[in-house]
N, CA, C and O atoms as a printed pandas DataFrame, in Angstrom:
     atom_number atom_name residue_name chain_id  residue_number  x_coord  y_coord  z_coord
0              1         N          MET        A               1  -15.648  129.883  253.442
1              2        CA          MET        A               1  -14.213  129.929  253.208
2              3         C          MET        A               1  -13.872  128.926  252.098
3              4         O          MET        A               1  -14.256  127.758  252.163
4              5         N          SER        A               2  -13.159  129.394  251.098
5              6        CA          SER        A               2  -12.761  128.548  249.982
6              7         C          SER        A               2  -11.298  128.144  250.128
7              8         O          SER        A               2  -10.411  128.997  250.132
8              9         N          LEU        A               3  -11.052  126.850  250.246
9             10        CA          LEU        A               3   -9.672  126.385  250.389
10            11         C          LEU        A               3   -8.846  126.748  249.156
11            12         O          LEU        A               3   -7.689  127.148  249.282
12            13         N          GLU        A               4   -9.431  126.611  247.971
13            14        CA          GLU        A               4   -8.693  126.929  246.744
14            15         C          GLU        A               4   -8.364  128.422  246.673
15            16         O          GLU        A               4   -7.258  128.797  246.284
16            17         N          LYS        A               5   -9.312  129.262  247.045
17            18        CA          LYS        A               5   -9.066  130.710  247.049
18            19         C          LYS        A               5   -7.981  131.067  248.062
19            20         O          LYS        A               5   -7.119  131.898  247.778
20            21         N          ASN        A               6   -8.018  130.448  249.239
21            22        CA          ASN        A               6   -6.982  130.710  250.241
22            23         C          ASN        A               6   -5.605  130.310  249.721
23            24         O          ASN        A               6   -4.629  131.024  249.949
24            25         N          LYS        A               7   -5.514  129.172  249.024
25            26        CA          LYS        A               7   -4.217  128.753  248.460
26            27         C          LYS        A               7   -3.720  129.785  247.454
27            28         O          LYS        A               7   -2.560  130.194  247.503
28            29         N          LEU        A               8   -4.585  130.204  246.551
29            30        CA          LEU        A               8   -4.186  131.192  245.542
30            31         C          LEU        A               8   -3.783  132.521  246.194
31            32         O          LEU        A               8   -2.824  133.160  245.762
32            33         N          ASN        A               9   -4.513  132.930  247.226
33            34        CA          ASN        A               9   -4.181  134.183  247.910
34            35         C          ASN        A               9   -2.873  134.085  248.688
35            36         O          ASN        A               9   -2.106  135.047  248.726
36            37         N          ALA        A              10   -2.610  132.939  249.306
37            38        CA          ALA        A              10   -1.340  132.773  250.022
38            39         C          ALA        A              10   -0.170  132.849  249.047
39            40         O          ALA        A              10    0.843  133.485  249.340
40            41         N          ILE        A              11   -0.303  132.210  247.901
41            42        CA          ILE        A              11    0.762  132.253  246.879
42            43         C          ILE        A              11    0.941  133.677  246.374
43            44         O          ILE        A              11    2.067  134.167  246.296
44            45         N          ALA        A              12   -0.146  134.342  246.033
45            46        CA          ALA        A              12   -0.054  135.712  245.514
46            47         C          ALA        A              12    0.573  136.651  246.543
47            48         O          ALA        A              12    1.401  137.495  246.201
48            49         N          PHE        A              13    0.171  136.496  247.803
49            50        CA          PHE        A              13    0.706  137.319  248.890
50            51         C          PHE        A              13    2.219  137.143  249.021
51            52         O          PHE        A              13    2.966  138.120  249.055
52            53         N          TYR        A              14    2.657  135.891  249.094
53            54        CA          TYR        A              14    4.077  135.614  249.304
54            55         C          TYR        A              14    4.903  136.028  248.092
55            56         O          TYR        A              14    5.981  136.604  248.240
56            57         N          LYS        A              15    4.404  135.737  246.904
57            58        CA          LYS        A              15    5.114  136.106  245.671
58            59         C          LYS        A              15    5.271  137.623  245.573
59            60         O          LYS        A              15    6.354  138.119  245.260
60            61         N          MET        A              16    4.198  138.354  245.840
61            62        CA          MET        A              16    4.232  139.808  245.760
62            63         C          MET        A              16    5.239  140.390  246.757
63            64         O          MET        A              16    6.016  141.280  246.411
64            65         N          ALA        A              17    5.223  139.892  247.975
65            66        CA          ALA        A              17    6.156  140.384  248.995
66            67         C          ALA        A              17    7.589  140.008  248.649
67            68         O          ALA        A              17    8.486  140.848  248.727
68            69         N          PHE        A              18    7.809  138.764  248.270
69            70        CA          PHE        A              18    9.151  138.256  247.970
70            71         C          PHE        A              18    9.770  138.994  246.791
71            72         O          PHE        A              18   10.978  139.228  246.760
72            73         N          GLU        A              19    8.934  139.359  245.819
73            74        CA          GLU        A              19    9.442  140.020  244.617
74            75         C          GLU        A              19    9.518  141.534  244.765
75            76         O          GLU        A              19    9.788  142.234  243.789
76            77         N          GLY        A              20    9.283  142.057  245.982
77            78        CA          GLY        A              20    9.586  143.454  246.230
78            79         C          GLY        A              20    8.440  144.401  246.493
79            80         O          GLY        A              20    8.653  145.613  246.531
80            81         N          ASN        A              21    7.224  143.895  246.677
81            82        CA          ASN        A              21    6.124  144.800  246.960
82            83         C          ASN        A              21    5.336  144.349  248.200
83            84         O          ASN        A              21    4.154  144.020  248.098
84            85         N          PRO        A              22    5.994  144.333  249.368
85            86        CA          PRO        A              22    5.294  143.866  250.571
86            87         C          PRO        A              22    4.161  144.784  251.020
87            88         O          PRO        A              22    3.201  144.314  251.630
88            89         N          ARG        A              23    4.250  146.073  250.734
89            90        CA          ARG        A              23    3.165  146.986  251.132
90            91         C          ARG        A              23    1.860  146.628  250.419
91            92         O          ARG        A              23    0.795  146.573  251.034
92            93         N          GLU        A              24    1.964  146.389  249.124
93            94        CA          GLU        A              24    0.780  146.008  248.359
94            95         C          GLU        A              24    0.267  144.640  248.804
95            96         O          GLU        A              24   -0.942  144.423  248.877
96            97         N          ALA        A              25    1.186  143.718  249.102
97            98        CA          ALA        A              25    0.786  142.393  249.580
98            99         C          ALA        A              25   -0.019  142.505  250.878
99           100         O          ALA        A              25   -1.043  141.842  251.036
100          101         N          ILE        A              26    0.441  143.332  251.789
101          102        CA          ILE        A              26   -0.274  143.541  253.052
102          103         C          ILE        A              26   -1.644  144.168  252.774
103          104         O          ILE        A              26   -2.657  143.721  253.314
104          105         N          ALA        A              27   -1.670  145.194  251.937
105          106        CA          ALA        A              27   -2.931  145.897  251.655
106          107         C          ALA        A              27   -3.970  144.971  251.030
107          108         O          ALA        A              27   -5.158  145.090  251.329
108          109         N          ARG        A              28   -3.547  144.066  250.180
109          110        CA          ARG        A              28   -4.492  143.218  249.458
110          111         C          ARG        A              28   -4.885  141.945  250.197
111          112         O          ARG        A              28   -6.013  141.474  250.054
112          113         N          PHE        A              29   -3.971  141.380  250.987
113          114        CA          PHE        A              29   -4.200  140.027  251.479
114          115         C          PHE        A              29   -4.229  139.845  252.995
115          116         O          PHE        A              29   -4.539  138.753  253.470
116          117         N          VAL        A              30   -3.914  140.884  253.763
117          118        CA          VAL        A              30   -3.829  140.744  255.223
118          119         C          VAL        A              30   -4.982  141.482  255.892
119          120         O          VAL        A              30   -5.398  142.555  255.454
120          121         N          GLY        A              31   -5.486  140.880  256.964
121          122        CA          GLY        A              31   -6.595  141.467  257.713
122          123         C          GLY        A              31   -6.128  142.491  258.736
123          124         O          GLY        A              31   -5.081  143.117  258.573
124          125         N          HIS        A              32   -6.914  142.652  259.787
125          126        CA          HIS        A              32   -6.655  143.680  260.803
126          127         C          HIS        A              32   -5.459  143.363  261.681
127          128         O          HIS        A              32   -4.880  144.261  262.292
128          129         N          GLU        A              33   -5.084  142.091  261.749
129          130        CA          GLU        A              33   -3.936  141.726  262.577
130          131         C          GLU        A              33   -3.038  140.787  261.785
131          132         O          GLU        A              33   -3.502  140.044  260.920
132          133         N          TYR        A              34   -1.751  140.832  262.094
133          134        CA          TYR        A              34   -0.795  139.932  261.458
134          135         C          TYR        A              34    0.181  139.466  262.526
135          136         O          TYR        A              34    1.037  140.229  262.975
136          137         N          ILE        A              35    0.048  138.220  262.925
137          138        CA          ILE        A              35    0.889  137.637  263.961
138          139         C          ILE        A              35    2.034  136.903  263.279
139          140         O          ILE        A              35    1.807  136.028  262.444
140          141         N          GLN        A              36    3.253  137.255  263.632
141          142        CA          GLN        A              36    4.458  136.714  263.000
142          143         C          GLN        A              36    5.183  135.792  263.982
143          144         O          GLN        A              36    5.456  136.179  265.118
144          145         N          HIS        A              37    5.493  134.574  263.540
145          146        CA          HIS        A              37    6.208  133.628  264.395
146          147         C          HIS        A              37    7.664  133.440  263.990
147          148         O          HIS        A              37    8.415  132.791  264.718
148          149         N          ASN        A              38    8.086  133.984  262.856
149          150        CA          ASN        A              38    9.492  133.909  262.451
150          151         C          ASN        A              38   10.289  134.821  263.391
151          152         O          ASN        A              38   10.002  136.017  263.454
152          153         N          PRO        A              39   11.274  134.298  264.118
153          154        CA          PRO        A              39   11.998  135.113  265.095
154          155         C          PRO        A              39   12.872  136.197  264.474
155          156         O          PRO        A              39   13.347  137.081  265.187
156          157         N          ASP        A              40   13.095  136.149  263.162
157          158        CA          ASP        A              40   13.905  137.173  262.491
158          159         C          ASP        A              40   13.075  138.345  261.971
159          160         O          ASP        A              40   13.628  139.304  261.434
160          161         N          VAL        A              41   11.749  138.275  262.124
161          162        CA          VAL        A              41   10.857  139.309  261.596
162          163         C          VAL        A              41   10.015  139.852  262.746
163          164         O          VAL        A              41    9.432  139.088  263.515
164          165         N          ALA        A              42    9.955  141.173  262.856
165          166        CA          ALA        A              42    9.154  141.793  263.914
166          167         C          ALA        A              42    7.676  141.486  263.709
167          168         O          ALA        A              42    7.223  141.307  262.578
168          169         N          ASP        A              43    6.937  141.427  264.793
169          170        CA          ASP        A              43    5.506  141.138  264.745
170          171         C          ASP        A              43    4.758  142.264  264.044
171          172         O          ASP        A              43    5.195  143.415  264.065
172          173         N          GLY        A              44    3.640  141.933  263.431
173          174        CA          GLY        A              44    2.779  142.932  262.815
174          175         C          GLY        A              44    3.151  143.240  261.373
175          176         O          GLY        A              44    4.162  142.769  260.852
176          177         N          THR        A              45    2.299  144.049  260.743
177          178        CA          THR        A              45    2.496  144.345  259.323
178          179         C          THR        A              45    3.744  145.197  259.062
179          180         O          THR        A              45    4.410  145.007  258.044
180          181         N          LYS        A              46    4.069  146.122  259.955
181          182        CA          LYS        A              46    5.256  146.957  259.758
182          183         C          LYS        A              46    6.526  146.103  259.749
183          184         O          LYS        A              46    7.412  146.314  258.921
184          185         N          GLY        A              47    6.613  145.149  260.660
185          186        CA          GLY        A              47    7.774  144.263  260.693
186          187         C          GLY        A              47    7.907  143.472  259.409
187          188         O          GLY        A              47    9.012  143.289  258.898
188          189         N          PHE        A              48    6.782  143.001  258.885
189          190        CA          PHE        A              48    6.770  142.255  257.629
190          191         C          PHE        A              48    7.258  143.130  256.476
191          192         O          PHE        A              48    8.124  142.726  255.700
192          193         N          ILE        A              49    6.700  144.322  256.376
193          194        CA          ILE        A              49    7.084  145.246  255.305
194          195         C          ILE        A              49    8.562  145.593  255.412
195          196         O          ILE        A              49    9.280  145.537  254.413
196          197         N          ASP        A              50    9.024  145.947  256.588
197          198        CA          ASP        A              50   10.439  146.308  256.778
198          199         C          ASP        A              50   11.357  145.162  256.356
199          200         O          ASP        A              50   12.357  145.391  255.677
200          201         N          TYR        A              51   11.031  143.947  256.748
201          202        CA          TYR        A              51   11.864  142.785  256.432
202          203         C          TYR        A              51   11.946  142.560  254.923
203          204         O          TYR        A              51   13.039  142.409  254.376
204          205         N          PHE        A              52   10.800  142.538  254.254
205          206        CA          PHE        A              52   10.815  142.236  252.829
206          207         C          PHE        A              52   11.356  143.389  251.985
207          208         O          PHE        A              52   11.940  143.145  250.929
208          209         N          GLU        A              53   11.180  144.634  252.418
209          210        CA          GLU        A              53   11.808  145.750  251.698
210          211         C          GLU        A              53   13.326  145.672  251.807
211          212         O          GLU        A              53   14.032  145.941  250.836
212          213         N          LYS        A              54   13.826  145.311  252.968
213          214        CA          LYS        A              54   15.274  145.152  253.155
214          215         C          LYS        A              54   15.802  144.001  252.290
215          216         O          LYS        A              54   16.840  144.137  251.643
216          217         N          MET        A              55   15.093  142.877  252.278
217          218        CA          MET        A              55   15.525  141.726  251.469
218          219         C          MET        A              55   15.560  142.083  249.979
219          220         O          MET        A              55   16.466  141.667  249.257
220          221         N          GLN        A              56   14.561  142.863  249.522
221          222        CA          GLN        A              56   14.531  143.254  248.113
222          223         C          GLN        A              56   15.690  144.196  247.783
223          224         O          GLN        A              56   16.300  144.081  246.720
224          225         N          ALA        A              57   15.993  145.124  248.689
225          226        CA          ALA        A              57   17.096  146.068  248.453
226          227         C          ALA        A              57   18.439  145.344  248.430
227          228         O          ALA        A              57   19.303  145.662  247.614
228          229         N          GLU        A              58   18.614  144.377  249.318
229          230        CA          GLU        A              58   19.897  143.680  249.422
230          231         C          GLU        A              58   20.053  142.541  248.418
231          232         O          GLU        A              58   21.170  142.232  248.003
232          233         N          TYR        A              59   18.951  141.921  248.027
233          234        CA          TYR        A              59   18.997  140.736  247.155
234          235         C          TYR        A              59   17.932  140.825  246.057
235          236         O          TYR        A              59   17.010  140.009  246.040
236          237         N          PRO        A              60   18.033  141.782  245.154
237          238        CA          PRO        A              60   16.980  141.965  244.148
238          239         C          PRO        A              60   16.843  140.813  243.154
239          240         O          PRO        A              60   15.798  140.679  242.517
240          241         N          ASP        A              61   17.861  139.988  243.011
241          242        CA          ASP        A              61   17.824  138.917  242.020
242          243         C          ASP        A              61   17.387  137.564  242.582
243          244         O          ASP        A              61   17.445  136.561  241.872
244          245         N          LYS        A              62   16.958  137.519  243.827
245          246        CA          LYS        A              62   16.492  136.258  244.406
246          247         C          LYS        A              62   15.234  135.805  243.663
247          248         O          LYS        A              62   14.497  136.625  243.115
248          249         N          THR        A              63   14.999  134.502  243.651
249          250        CA          THR        A              63   13.803  133.977  242.987
250          251         C          THR        A              63   13.103  132.981  243.898
251          252         O          THR        A              63   13.696  132.439  244.830
252          253         N          ILE        A              64   11.828  132.754  243.607
253          254        CA          ILE        A              64   11.038  131.795  244.361
254          255         C          ILE        A              64   10.187  130.982  243.397
255          256         O          ILE        A              64    9.646  131.508  242.425
256          257         N          GLU        A              65   10.082  129.698  243.683
257          258        CA          GLU        A              65    9.219  128.789  242.937
258          259         C          GLU        A              65    8.310  128.109  243.947
259          260         O          GLU        A              65    8.770  127.622  244.980
260          261         N          PHE        A              66    7.026  128.078  243.647
261          262        CA          PHE        A              66    6.050  127.430  244.526
262          263         C          PHE        A              66    5.889  125.988  244.072
263          264         O          PHE        A              66    5.351  125.720  242.997
264          265         N          VAL        A              67    6.358  125.070  244.895
265          266        CA          VAL        A              67    6.354  123.652  244.563
266          267         C          VAL        A              67    4.983  123.036  244.834
267          268         O          VAL        A              67    4.471  122.264  244.023
268          269         N          ARG        A              68    4.394  123.380  245.978
269          270        CA          ARG        A              68    3.063  122.867  246.295
270          271         C          ARG        A              68    2.389  123.765  247.328
271          272         O          ARG        A              68    3.039  124.481  248.089
272          273         N          ALA        A              69    1.067  123.697  247.322
273          274        CA          ALA        A              69    0.244  124.411  248.303
274          275         C          ALA        A              69   -0.809  123.438  248.807
275          276         O          ALA        A              69   -1.451  122.738  248.024
276          277         N          ILE        A              70   -0.976  123.403  250.115
277          278        CA          ILE        A              70   -1.929  122.495  250.748
278          279         C          ILE        A              70   -2.804  123.323  251.684
279          280         O          ILE        A              70   -2.297  124.131  252.462
280          281         N          ALA        A              71   -4.111  123.121  251.608
281          282        CA          ALA        A              71   -5.030  123.871  252.467
282          283         C          ALA        A              71   -5.889  122.929  253.288
283          284         O          ALA        A              71   -6.336  121.884  252.813
284          285         N          GLN        A              72   -6.108  123.328  254.537
285          286        CA          GLN        A              72   -6.990  122.594  255.437
286          287         C          GLN        A              72   -7.565  123.588  256.438
287          288         O          GLN        A              72   -6.836  124.389  257.023
288          289         N          ASP        A              73   -8.863  123.528  256.626
289          290        CA          ASP        A              73   -9.542  124.441  257.549
290          291         C          ASP        A              73   -9.159  125.884  257.222
291          292         O          ASP        A              73   -9.391  126.338  256.102
292          293         N          ASP        A              74   -8.578  126.614  258.179
293          294        CA          ASP        A              74   -8.205  128.008  257.933
294          295         C          ASP        A              74   -6.703  128.171  257.679
295          296         O          ASP        A              74   -6.171  129.275  257.802
296          297         N          LEU        A              75   -6.021  127.085  257.327
297          298        CA          LEU        A              75   -4.569  127.104  257.128
298          299         C          LEU        A              75   -4.191  126.774  255.691
299          300         O          LEU        A              75   -4.845  125.975  255.022
300          301         N          VAL        A              76   -3.111  127.415  255.234
301          302        CA          VAL        A              76   -2.488  127.086  253.950
302          303         C          VAL        A              76   -1.005  126.872  254.205
303          304         O          VAL        A              76   -0.358  127.673  254.878
304          305         N          ALA        A              77   -0.474  125.784  253.661
305          306        CA          ALA        A              77    0.959  125.495  253.735
306          307         C          ALA        A              77    1.540  125.633  252.331
307          308         O          ALA        A              77    1.006  125.082  251.368
308          309         N          LEU        A              78    2.637  126.375  252.228
309          310        CA          LEU        A              78    3.350  126.531  250.963
310          311         C          LEU        A              78    4.726  125.903  251.085
311          312         O          LEU        A              78    5.442  126.138  252.059
312          313         N          HIS        A              79    5.091  125.110  250.101
313          314        CA          HIS        A              79    6.404  124.465  250.019
314          315         C          HIS        A              79    7.102  125.143  248.849
315          316         O          HIS        A              79    6.637  125.044  247.714
316          317         N          THR        A              80    8.209  125.829  249.108
317          318        CA          THR        A              80    8.845  126.623  248.052
318          319         C          THR        A              80   10.315  126.283  247.874
319          320         O          THR        A              80   10.948  125.653  248.721
320          321         N          HIS        A              81   10.828  126.728  246.734
321          322        CA          HIS        A              81   12.254  126.627  246.410
322          323         C          HIS        A              81   12.736  128.039  246.138
323          324         O          HIS        A              81   12.272  128.696  245.207
324          325         N          GLN        A              82   13.674  128.502  246.957
325          326        CA          GLN        A              82   14.232  129.846  246.803
326          327         C          GLN        A              82   15.676  129.743  246.334
327          328         O          GLN        A              82   16.438  128.897  246.803
328          329         N          THR        A              83   16.038  130.618  245.400
329          330        CA          THR        A              83   17.422  130.725  244.943
330          331         C          THR        A              83   17.897  132.142  245.223
331          332         O          THR        A              83   17.245  133.118  244.852
332          333         N          TRP        A              84   19.043  132.235  245.885
333          334        CA          TRP        A              84   19.610  133.506  246.306
334          335         C          TRP        A              84   20.967  133.692  245.627
335          336         O          TRP        A              84   21.428  132.779  244.943
336          337         N          PRO        A              85   21.624  134.847  245.793
337          338        CA          PRO        A              85   22.939  135.065  245.164
338          339         C          PRO        A              85   23.927  133.946  245.494
339          340         O          PRO        A              85   23.817  133.276  246.520
340          341         N          ASP        A              86   24.879  133.768  244.608
341          342        CA          ASP        A              86   25.899  132.718  244.726
342          343         C          ASP        A              86   25.272  131.326  244.676
343          344         O          ASP        A              86   25.852  130.362  245.176
344          345         N          ASP        A              87   24.093  131.223  244.075
345          346        CA          ASP        A              87   23.381  129.963  243.902
346          347         C          ASP        A              87   23.074  129.283  245.239
347          348         O          ASP        A              87   22.998  128.056  245.301
348          349         N          ASP        A              88   22.898  130.056  246.295
349          350        CA          ASP        A              88   22.420  129.496  247.562
350          351         C          ASP        A              88   20.945  129.162  247.379
351          352         O          ASP        A              88   20.147  130.014  246.990
352          353         N          GLN        A              89   20.595  127.911  247.663
353          354        CA          GLN        A              89   19.220  127.470  247.467
354          355         C          GLN        A              89   18.631  126.979  248.781
355          356         O          GLN        A              89   19.315  126.376  249.608
356          357         N          TYR        A              90   17.337  127.256  248.947
357          358        CA          TYR        A              90   16.649  126.929  250.187
358          359         C          TYR        A              90   15.295  126.296  249.909
359          360         O          TYR        A              90   14.613  126.631  248.940
360          361         N          VAL        A              91   14.928  125.374  250.786
361          362        CA          VAL        A              91   13.573  124.844  250.851
362          363         C          VAL        A              91   12.887  125.592  251.983
363          364         O          VAL        A              91   13.427  125.690  253.085
364          365         N          THR        A              92   11.713  126.112  251.716
365          366        CA          THR        A              92   10.952  126.751  252.791
366          367         C          THR        A              92    9.576  126.112  252.888
367          368         O          THR        A              92    9.020  125.627  251.902
368          369         N          MET        A              93    9.053  126.127  254.080
369          370        CA          MET        A              93    7.689  125.702  254.346
370          371         C          MET        A              93    7.041  126.805  255.165
371          372         O          MET        A              93    7.428  127.060  256.306
372          373         N          ASP        A              94    6.064  127.448  254.576
373          374        CA          ASP        A              94    5.363  128.551  255.218
374          375         C          ASP        A              94    3.926  128.138  255.489
375          376         O          ASP        A              94    3.287  127.486  254.664
376          377         N          PHE        A              95    3.430  128.524  256.650
377          378        CA          PHE        A              95    2.059  128.242  257.033
378          379         C          PHE        A              95    1.360  129.565  257.311
379          380         O          PHE        A              95    1.867  130.400  258.059
380          381         N          PHE        A              96    0.205  129.746  256.710
381          382        CA          PHE        A              96   -0.576  130.959  256.881
382          383         C          PHE        A              96   -1.948  130.593  257.429
383          384         O          PHE        A              96   -2.584  129.645  256.969
384          385         N          ARG        A              97   -2.395  131.363  258.425
385          386        CA          ARG        A              97   -3.757  131.205  258.938
386          387         C          ARG        A              97   -4.598  132.351  258.399
387          388         O          ARG        A              97   -4.162  133.502  258.374
388          389         N          PHE        A              98   -5.800  132.024  257.973
389          390        CA          PHE        A              98   -6.729  133.007  257.429
390          391         C          PHE        A              98   -7.827  133.300  258.445
391          392         O          PHE        A              98   -8.265  132.408  259.172
392          393         N          ASP        A              99   -8.270  134.563  258.492
393          394        CA          ASP        A              99   -9.364  134.929  259.383
394          395         C          ASP        A              99  -10.712  134.619  258.720
395          396         O          ASP        A              99  -10.750  134.087  257.611
396          397         N          ASP        A             100  -11.795  134.945  259.386
397          398        CA          ASP        A             100  -13.132  134.640  258.875
398          399         C          ASP        A             100  -13.480  135.427  257.614
399          400         O          ASP        A             100  -14.427  135.077  256.910
400          401         N          ASN        A             101  -12.725  136.484  257.322
401          402        CA          ASN        A             101  -12.952  137.284  256.117
402          403         C          ASN        A             101  -12.067  136.850  254.957
403          404         O          ASN        A             101  -12.045  137.506  253.915
404          405         N          GLY        A             102  -11.332  135.744  255.128
405          406        CA          GLY        A             102  -10.464  135.272  254.058
406          407         C          GLY        A             102   -9.166  136.045  253.931
407          408         O          GLY        A             102   -8.541  136.039  252.870
408          409         N          LYS        A             103   -8.753  136.713  255.006
409          410        CA          LYS        A             103   -7.506  137.487  255.006
410          411         C          LYS        A             103   -6.465  136.773  255.867
411          412         O          LYS        A             103   -6.805  136.130  256.860
412          413         N          ILE        A             104   -5.215  136.890  255.484
413          414        CA          ILE        A             104   -4.113  136.288  256.241
414          415         C          ILE        A             104   -3.969  137.028  257.564
415          416         O          ILE        A             104   -3.994  138.258  257.608
416          417         N          CYS        A             105   -3.815  136.256  258.649
417          418        CA          CYS        A             105   -3.690  136.899  259.957
418          419         C          CYS        A             105   -2.563  136.312  260.811
419          420         O          CYS        A             105   -2.282  136.828  261.893
420          421         N          GLU        A             106   -1.910  135.233  260.339
421          422        CA          GLU        A             106   -0.838  134.631  261.135
422          423         C          GLU        A             106    0.091  133.839  260.225
423          424         O          GLU        A             106   -0.335  133.293  259.208
424          425         N          HIS        A             107    1.374  133.782  260.605
425          426        CA          HIS        A             107    2.386  133.126  259.761
426          427         C          HIS        A             107    3.433  132.398  260.604
427          428         O          HIS        A             107    3.911  132.910  261.616
428          429         N          TRP        A             108    3.775  131.186  260.155
429          430        CA          TRP        A             108    4.886  130.403  260.705
430          431         C          TRP        A             108    5.729  129.951  259.519
431          432         O          TRP        A             108    5.216  129.845  258.405
432          433         N          ASP        A             109    7.019  129.681  259.743
433          434        CA          ASP        A             109    7.822  129.129  258.654
434          435         C          ASP        A             109    9.001  128.328  259.174
435          436         O          ASP        A             109    9.394  128.423  260.336
436          437         N          ALA        A             110    9.549  127.534  258.261
437          438        CA          ALA        A             110   10.781  126.784  258.500
438          439         C          ALA        A             110   11.576  126.858  257.206
439          440         O          ALA        A             110   11.007  126.793  256.117
440          441         N          ILE        A             111   12.888  126.993  257.326
441          442        CA          ILE        A             111   13.742  127.135  256.154
442          443         C          ILE        A             111   14.963  126.241  256.324
443          444         O          ILE        A             111   15.510  126.109  257.419
444          445         N          GLN        A             112   15.376  125.633  255.224
445          446        CA          GLN        A             112   16.547  124.756  255.250
446          447         C          GLN        A             112   17.346  124.974  253.971
447          448         O          GLN        A             112   16.794  124.937  252.872
448          449         N          GLN        A             113   18.630  125.200  254.119
449          450        CA          GLN        A             113   19.482  125.357  252.945
450          451         C          GLN        A             113   19.664  124.003  252.266
451          452         O          GLN        A             113   19.842  122.980  252.926
452          453         N          ILE        A             114   19.614  124.019  250.938
453          454        CA          ILE        A             114   19.835  122.798  250.169
454          455         C          ILE        A             114   21.344  122.594  250.064
455          456         O          ILE        A             114   22.045  123.463  249.545
456          457         N          PRO        A             115   21.854  121.469  250.544
457          458        CA          PRO        A             115   23.307  121.252  250.513
458          459         C          PRO        A             115   23.791  120.976  249.082
459          460         O          PRO        A             115   23.020  120.550  248.222
460          461         N          LYS        A             116   25.067  121.226  248.854
461          462        CA          LYS        A             116   25.661  120.970  247.538
462          463         C          LYS        A             116   25.756  119.469  247.262
463          464         O          LYS        A             116   25.704  119.044  246.107
464          465         N          THR        A             117   25.896  118.672  248.313
465          466        CA          THR        A             117   25.928  117.213  248.167
466          467         C          THR        A             117   24.975  116.599  249.188
467          468         O          THR        A             117   24.651  117.212  250.205
468          469         N          ALA        A             118   24.528  115.361  248.892
469          470        CA          ALA        A             118   23.598  114.679  249.785
470          471         C          ALA        A             118   23.982  113.217  249.928
471          472         O          ALA        A             118   24.672  112.660  249.075
472          473         N          ALA        A             119   23.537  112.611  250.994
473          474        CA          ALA        A             119   23.822  111.208  251.263
474          475         C          ALA        A             119   22.907  110.269  250.480
475          476         O          ALA        A             119   23.070  109.050  250.532
476          477         N          ASN        A             120   21.933  110.845  249.745
477          478        CA          ASN        A             120   21.023  110.046  248.928
478          479         C          ASN        A             120   20.719  110.787  247.635
479          480         O          ASN        A             120   21.014  111.977  247.533
480          481         N          PRO        A             121   20.137  110.118  246.647
481          482        CA          PRO        A             121   19.875  110.757  245.346
482          483         C          PRO        A             121   18.546  111.514  245.295
483          484         O          PRO        A             121   18.195  112.042  244.239
484          485         N          ASN        A             122   17.809  111.582  246.379
485          486        CA          ASN        A             122   16.480  112.184  246.375
486          487         C          ASN        A             122   16.551  113.708  246.488
487          488         O          ASN        A             122   17.422  114.244  247.173
488          489         N          THR        A             123   15.642  114.392  245.821
489          490        CA          THR        A             123   15.570  115.849  245.989
490          491         C          THR        A             123   14.891  116.159  247.316
491          492         O          THR        A             123   14.357  115.268  247.977
492          493         N          MET        A             124   14.918  117.412  247.691
493          494        CA          MET        A             124   14.258  117.823  248.929
494          495         C          MET        A             124   12.786  118.174  248.682
495          496         O          MET        A             124   12.126  118.758  249.542
496          497         N          TYR        A             125   12.290  117.815  247.514
497          498        CA          TYR        A             125   10.882  118.056  247.190
498          499         C          TYR        A             125   10.202  116.759  246.898
499          500         O          TYR        A             125    9.008  116.741  246.601
């Protein structure tokens, strides 16, 4: 298992799905099972595809920037910056588990909206 390859595959998978092609992302990067822990997305590959196809149809102009990727053992963590309509911005942290074949098989995430003002001068990155 290559940690660097897993990081690149996690980024490619998420970028492809986020930008409107979740079916191809699943076909290229996901193994025989896909366990979803986000409570807003149905479990399995169909739930993933349905969610991201809906997001693309409703918000085609959303963007994502990958701030950092960290890999350890069979896990990859992605720290991203998402911009949505009306300049709504979010920090996300996604965790992907890879199977023994180097395919994504499980996902967890946390998301936080970036406020317009903050109590300190530090960014959320």
